[in-house]
Every structure is written in structure tokens, then in C-alpha cells.
C-alpha positions, 0 to 999 in steps of 0.5 A, a space after each residue: 847371670 842365670 846358671 846353665 843348670 837352671 837352663 836345663 831344668 826349664 826343659 823343652 818348654 823353656 817358659 820365662 819364670 818369675 825368678 828370672 826377672 829378679 836378676 834385674 834388681 841387681 842392675 844399676 840401670 832401671 830403664 827399658 827401651 822399645 823402638 817401633 813399639 806400636 800398641 804393644 805397651 801394656 804387656 811390657 809394663 805388666 811384665 817389667 813394672 816391678 823392676 823398671 822405673 823408666 819405660 821408653 816407647 817409640 813409634 813414628 807411624 801411630 799418630 793416634 796413640 803417640 801424636 799430639 792429639 793424645 794430650 787432650 785425652 785422659 791419662 793413657 793407663 788410667 783405666 787399664 787393668 793391671 795384669 800378671 804375666 805369670 797367671 792364667 788369663 782368667 785369673 788376671 787381677 783387676 788392679 790399676 795403674 794410678 796416674 800421678 803426673 804428666 810432663 815433658 810435652 813439647 811440639 816441634 815444627 813438622 819434619 820431612 825426613 828422607 828415608 833410605 834402605 840402610 843409610 845415605 849410601 843405599 837406594 833412596 826410598 822417599 820421604 815421610 813427614 811428621 810432627 815429633 811429639 814427646 810425652 812423659 807420664 808418671 804412675 804408681 802400682 797398687 803396691 806403690 811402685 812408681 815408674 815413668 812412662 815416656 812415649 815418643 812419636 819420633 824416629 826410633 834410632 834418633 831417640 835411641 842415640 839421644 838417650 844413650 848419649 844424654 843429648 837434649 831431646 829438645 835442643 834447637 838443632 833437633 830438626 837438623 838430625 833428620 837430614 840425609 846426613 843423619 848417620 854421619 851426624 851420629 858417627 862422632 858419638 859412636 867413638 865416645 867412651 862406652 862407660 859414659 853412655 846410658 845403659 838399658 836394663 832391657 832392650 825390647 823389640 818385636 812385632 816389626 816388619 820390613 814394610 806394610 806398616 813396619 819400620 823397615 829398620 833393621 835393629 838386629 842386623 850387623 849394621 846395628 846389633 853391636 850398638 844395641 848390645 853395647 847399650 844393654 847393661 851386662 846382665 840385662 835383657 834383649 827381648 825379641 821375636 827376631 823382627 827385621 834381623 836382616 836387611 833385604 837390601 844389603 845383598 851378601 850380608 851375613 846377619 844372624 838368623 834370629 828366627 832360627 836361633 830363637 826356635 832352637 833356643 841357641 846361645 849367640 856370641 857376637 863381637 865379644 858379647 854373649 846372648 844366653 836364652 833364658 825363657 820365652 814370653 807368652 805366645 802372641 796371636 796374630 804375630 810371631 808367637 815366639 818372643 825370647 828373653 836373652 841375657 847379655 854378657 860381655 867378654 
């Protein structure tokens, strides 16, 4: 864990340092999960590729990038430059990601999913129809670090549950999950032994909204936050700008105000977990500029 003395040495700026990421080398997990990712992929790879060998990006609405039509195009990262998060923009190297292989391509029949504000007991919000599509590509960096890039056009919460409980993503009963019983379907898994669950080294979540192209899913609210934190290995990172920290439909909910916490660079304690802020990522244009890296610990 990062020491309190080192946190004070960062000062008011508190920018993430390269040595902060070296702590990921000590973790058993080498996986990163990013729901509602949209096109926010390259910077995440640039930042974590030396430490993560399994990236999971999920987005339901971006059919052009995540949908089946992607399969006929050239490898996703083949011609994109490799950048360095810790160098000034004008000094970014022009290294590339080298494509190795593509796998796990599968098409399912069209799914019509009922959408609710916060589950089946909340007001009905309509339906969304889509064809799930999962794709895996393998790449290597210039220094021969190999990693797998998974992209899912799918529901983020469903993929999250299937990954942490190691459920077959291609089982025949897959479409049944998209019924109004989805949340009850997963309740059985929530009670299982947490030691048997898959852990992520990094849970990355930012740039989302409640509507107008956003997921309307409240990953950081009280309803889901404990699940998110349980999925992160001790010593791993929650990286977020505080998107969708509170369910606007859940009147009276006492959710953590992540926007305020991030701005004040505060430590969070929640249901036996501690989130210690260790540094900001680079500011982003046209989005909430403040993305904080929190290190999770238990007890």
C-alpha cells in the first residue's frame, strides 16, 4: 500500500506518478474491467498495458465500435500510436501495438431487454433491443509485453457478474438473463464465497451519465458499490471521476458524493473497505476533468 508520507509529498497537485502503478506488479490479478467505456480505450491501454494483461471493455450503445461490423475491419489497435501517460504530449513516442490474433467472436440472436431505474421494483423505463457481440484481440507492445483486449457490446452489469463468477459467457441460457428477473437471477451468486470470485486489479469507470447517451446505471451508488469494491483485489485500484454516484430515482438514498470526495482528495471508508486517493490522471477535455486513482484495502 502507498504510505501516508508519500501521499503528503505529492502536495496539492497530487498527480499520479509512474511509481504508483508499480504496486500493481505485486497483485495476483492482472485484469482490468471498464463498463460503459465508449471510446475511452487508448489512454487506458497506454497507462496500464505494462501491468495488465487482460482488458475488459464493455459498452452497449456504441454499435459502430463494439458491434458485429467491427469484425470486418482491420485489427482495432493496429495503426494507433502507443503513447506515454507520463510524458508531455509533444514528446509522445510513435510506438505501435502489434496485432497477434483475434478470437472469441460470437453472435447471439437479438435481445430485447426491459430497462428499470434501479431494478424491477422501480419505475419501468422502456426497452432496448441489441445483438450482443464479444470480441477478443491479442497484442504485444514494442517491449514484447503481451495482453488480451476484450470488447463486449453488451450489458455491463451482466458481463461483470459473469466474469467475477466465471460463468460461461456463451452459455445457451444467456438470453434469459435479460428478462425482468435479471437482478433476482444474480442474487444467488451474491451469497457465494468471495474467495472464489475473480478479482480485478483495476476497476475503471468514468465519463458516464444518467441519460443522453449515458448508461443510466449507478455503479458507485450504495446499491452496487460494495459489489464493485469486493471485485477489486486488495491493493488494486478504483479509477473514477465519480460518474453516476447517486441514483436520482432513489429518493432518500445516502450515496457517497464521489465528486466532492475527489475534489477534496479524501479517503473513503465504506462497509469494511478503504479507498485511499493516490493521484489524479491527466485532465480531460469535454469531460469531468478530475479522474482519481483510489487504492482499495479491506479491514
